[in-house]
C-alpha positions as CSV (number, residue, x, y, z in Angstrom):
1,M,52.3,112.8,94.2
2,I,55.7,113.0,95.3
3,L,58.2,110.3,95.2
4,D,61.0,110.0,97.4
5,L,64.0,108.2,95.6
6,S,67.0,108.3,98.7
7,K,65.9,104.7,99.3
8,P,63.8,101.9,96.8
9,S,60.9,100.1,96.4
10,V,60.4,97.2,96.9
11,A,58.0,96.9,94.3
12,R,60.2,98.8,92.1
13,M,63.2,96.6,92.8
14,Y,61.0,93.4,91.8
15,D,60.1,95.2,88.6
16,F,64.0,95.4,87.1
17,L,65.2,92.3,87.9
18,L,62.0,91.1,85.9
19,G,63.4,93.1,83.4
20,G,61.0,95.7,83.3
21,T,61.1,100.0,83.1
22,D,59.1,101.3,86.0
23,N,62.4,101.9,88.4
24,Y,65.5,104.2,89.1
25,Q,68.7,104.2,90.0
26,V,67.8,103.5,93.7
27,D,66.3,100.5,93.0
28,R,69.1,99.5,90.5
29,D,72.0,99.8,92.8
30,A,70.3,97.9,95.9
31,C,69.2,94.9,93.5
32,E,73.0,94.2,92.2
33,V,73.5,94.0,96.2
34,L,71.5,91.9,96.1
35,L,72.9,90.0,93.3
36,R,75.7,89.6,94.9
37,M,74.4,88.2,98.4
38,A,72.4,85.9,96.5
39,P,72.9,85.2,92.8
40,S,69.6,83.3,91.4
41,S,67.8,86.2,92.6
42,R,67.2,87.2,89.2
43,D,65.5,83.9,88.1
44,L,63.9,83.8,91.7
45,A,61.9,86.7,89.9
46,R,61.1,85.0,87.2
47,V,60.3,81.9,88.4
48,N,58.0,83.1,90.5
49,R,56.9,85.9,87.9
50,A,55.8,82.3,85.5
51,F,54.1,80.4,89.0
52,L,51.4,83.6,89.4
53,V,50.2,83.0,85.5
54,R,50.2,79.3,85.7
55,A,48.5,79.4,88.9
56,V,46.1,82.0,88.3
57,R,45.6,80.0,84.6
58,Y,45.4,76.8,86.9
59,L,41.7,78.2,88.9
60,A,40.6,80.1,85.4
61,S,40.8,76.6,83.8
62,E,40.6,73.9,85.4
63,C,38.3,75.6,88.2
64,G,36.1,77.9,87.5
65,I,37.9,80.2,88.7
66,R,36.6,83.9,88.5
67,R,36.9,86.5,90.7
68,F,40.7,86.7,92.3
69,L,41.6,88.7,94.9
70,D,45.8,90.1,94.5
71,H,47.2,91.6,97.9
72,G,50.0,93.4,97.2
73,S,50.0,93.2,93.7
74,G,53.3,95.3,93.0
75,L,53.4,97.5,89.6
76,P,51.2,96.4,86.2
77,T,53.3,93.9,84.5
78,R,52.5,91.4,81.3
79,P,50.9,89.3,81.8
80,N,48.6,90.9,84.9
81,V,46.2,88.6,87.1
82,H,42.9,90.4,84.1
83,Q,44.6,89.1,81.3
84,V,45.3,85.7,81.9
85,A,42.4,85.8,83.5
86,Q,40.4,87.0,81.0
87,E,42.1,84.6,78.4
88,V,40.1,82.2,79.7
89,A,36.8,83.5,80.8
90,A,35.7,87.3,79.4
91,S,34.4,87.8,82.7
92,S,36.8,87.1,84.9
93,E,37.1,90.1,87.3
94,V,40.0,91.4,89.2
95,V,41.0,93.3,93.0
96,Y,44.8,94.2,92.5
97,I,45.2,95.4,96.5
98,D,48.4,98.1,97.1
99,N,49.7,100.8,99.4
100,D,52.9,101.9,97.3
101,P,51.6,104.9,96.0
102,V,53.6,104.4,92.9
103,V,51.9,100.6,92.1
104,L,48.6,102.6,92.6
105,A,49.0,105.7,90.0
106,H,50.2,102.8,87.3
107,G,47.4,100.3,89.0
108,R,44.7,103.2,88.4
109,M,46.1,103.8,84.6
110,M,45.7,100.5,83.7
111,L,42.3,100.4,84.8
112,A,41.6,102.5,81.2
113,E,41.5,98.2,79.6
114,D,38.4,97.5,81.5
115,P,37.4,99.2,84.8
116,L,33.7,97.1,84.5
117,T,36.2,94.0,85.5
118,T,39.3,95.3,87.3
119,A,40.0,97.6,89.8
120,V,42.8,99.2,92.1
121,L,42.4,99.6,95.8
122,H,45.1,101.2,98.2
123,A,44.9,99.8,101.2
124,D,47.8,97.9,103.6
125,M,47.3,94.3,102.8
126,R,47.7,93.3,106.4
127,D,44.5,95.4,107.3
128,T,41.9,92.5,106.6
129,D,38.6,94.4,108.0
130,E,39.6,97.4,105.3
131,I,39.7,95.3,102.2
132,F,36.4,93.1,103.3
133,S,35.0,96.6,103.7
134,S,35.5,98.3,100.8
135,A,33.0,98.9,97.7
136,E,35.6,97.2,95.7
137,V,35.5,93.5,97.5
138,K,31.9,93.1,98.5
139,R,31.2,93.9,94.9
140,L,33.6,90.6,94.0
141,L,31.8,88.4,97.3
142,R,28.6,90.1,96.1
143,D,27.3,86.2,95.8
144,D,29.2,83.9,97.1
145,S,31.4,82.4,94.4
146,P,34.4,81.4,95.3
147,V,37.8,83.7,94.5
148,A,41.2,82.9,94.2
149,A,43.1,84.7,96.8
150,L,46.7,86.1,96.1
151,F,49.5,86.4,98.3
152,V,52.4,85.6,96.2
153,S,55.7,86.9,97.1
154,V,54.5,89.1,99.6
155,L,54.5,87.2,102.7
156,H,57.7,88.0,104.0
157,C,57.2,91.6,103.9
158,I,55.7,90.8,106.8
159,P,57.8,91.1,110.2
160,D,56.3,88.4,112.7
161,E,55.1,90.7,114.5
162,D,52.2,91.7,112.6
163,D,51.9,87.1,112.7
164,P,51.5,86.8,108.8
165,W,50.1,83.1,109.5
166,G,47.0,85.3,111.1
167,L,46.7,87.2,108.0
168,I,46.7,83.8,105.8
169,R,43.5,82.1,108.4
170,E,41.4,85.2,108.9
171,V,41.5,86.3,104.7
172,A,40.9,82.1,104.4
173,Q,37.7,82.4,106.9
174,R,36.0,85.9,104.8
175,L,36.3,83.6,101.6
176,P,33.1,82.3,100.6
177,R,32.7,78.7,100.3
178,G,35.0,77.0,97.7
179,S,37.4,79.3,97.1
180,Y,41.7,79.0,96.9
181,M,44.4,80.6,97.8
182,V,48.0,81.2,95.8
183,I,50.7,81.8,98.2
184,S,54.4,82.0,98.0
185,Q,57.4,83.1,99.4
186,L,60.7,83.9,100.3
187,A,62.4,81.2,101.8
188,S,66.0,79.4,102.5
189,D,67.3,76.4,105.4
190,D,70.7,78.3,105.3
191,A,70.4,80.3,108.3
192,G,73.3,82.7,107.4
193,L,71.7,83.9,104.3
194,R,68.0,84.6,105.9
195,T,69.7,87.4,108.3
196,R,71.7,89.0,106.2
197,I,69.2,89.3,103.0
198,T,67.0,90.4,106.2
199,D,69.8,92.6,107.5
200,F,69.4,94.2,104.1
201,M,66.4,94.1,103.1
202,Q,65.0,96.0,106.4
203,D,67.9,98.3,106.4
204,I,67.1,99.8,103.1
205,T,62.8,99.9,103.7
206,N,64.0,101.3,107.0
207,R,62.5,97.8,108.6
208,Q,59.7,97.6,106.5
209,W,60.1,94.3,105.4
210,G,59.3,91.3,107.1
211,R,61.9,88.4,106.6
212,V,63.1,85.3,104.8
213,R,61.8,82.5,106.7
214,S,62.4,79.0,106.0
215,L,60.9,76.4,104.6
216,S,58.7,75.1,107.5
217,E,58.1,78.6,108.6
218,V,56.5,78.7,104.9
219,S,54.6,75.5,104.9
220,R,52.7,76.4,108.6
221,F,50.5,79.5,106.0
222,F,49.4,75.7,104.3
223,Q,47.6,74.2,107.7
224,G,43.6,74.5,107.1
225,L,44.3,74.5,103.0
226,Q,44.6,71.1,100.6
227,P,47.4,71.9,98.6
228,L,46.3,71.1,95.0
229,E,48.7,69.0,92.4
230,S,51.3,68.9,94.9
231,D,51.6,67.1,98.1
232,G,52.1,70.8,100.6
233,P,54.7,73.8,99.3
234,V,57.3,73.5,96.8
235,E,60.4,75.1,94.5
236,V,57.7,77.4,92.8
237,S,59.0,76.2,89.7
238,R,58.5,73.2,90.1
239,W,54.3,73.7,90.5
240,K,52.5,72.7,87.8
241,S,55.0,72.3,85.6
242,D,54.7,70.8,82.4
243,H,57.3,71.7,80.7
244,D,60.7,72.5,80.5
245,L,61.1,75.5,77.9
246,G,59.8,78.0,81.4
247,P,62.1,79.4,83.3
248,R,63.6,77.5,86.3
249,Q,65.4,78.5,89.2
250,R,68.9,76.0,88.8
251,T,70.1,77.2,91.9
252,Q,69.0,77.3,95.6
253,E,70.5,79.5,98.4
254,W,66.8,81.2,98.6
255,I,64.0,80.0,96.6
256,E,60.3,81.5,96.0
257,Y,58.3,78.1,98.3
258,G,54.3,77.9,97.9
259,A,51.3,76.5,96.3
260,V,47.6,77.2,95.4
261,A,45.5,75.1,97.7
262,R,41.7,74.9,99.1
263,V,39.8,76.8,101.6
264,I,38.8,73.9,103.6
């Protein structure tokens, strides 16, 4: 696999903001520009990751979910979804989905931990037909047990013309009865900030990005779903935060906005 290091990778930028080491100078330089535009971006990445961990633990321990479908999973970051779920129930199964070849390579190395319960599918999260016809996902859906579909900090990567709202509806329709969805997306009600960051991200990704959306636009993802532990999407560090020791987003120029919801 030949890496193109002339352009930053969204997955590697996120890794850098989380304090990881699977990134390159081009990714770090892009993050420095982003941090000047939105200084809370590093906090935002940390609170979003903490939300993912809380959501998976909640679904495994409180809702009895044993199967997880992680769309746009990104580079492995401990604790990973399967590690959190398997702390609750060792039999928990996870399929990670991503179309980044670097993510795929790291994911395959991660599979050495437990290849029987963890799989990585190289697919575009927008290609629902390919995903649900794959052997990995068919196995996950083998007996109609409920599944948690994760779309954590990835929907802003999908442009409006690809209808991310329709994607959420379609995935929800394909899940077994009693399933759940975990959704968060970069959001701001500052139109100028939305435009500046969207333009920057689209420029550095060769237009392979979506956009920062308003809070009301993100709320549309939850139409037809029943949010749990909140009346609707919230700034994610506030979702089921049981103490003040975890990371919180202190500034509000942009936020990760989301929730855990039941498919109804």
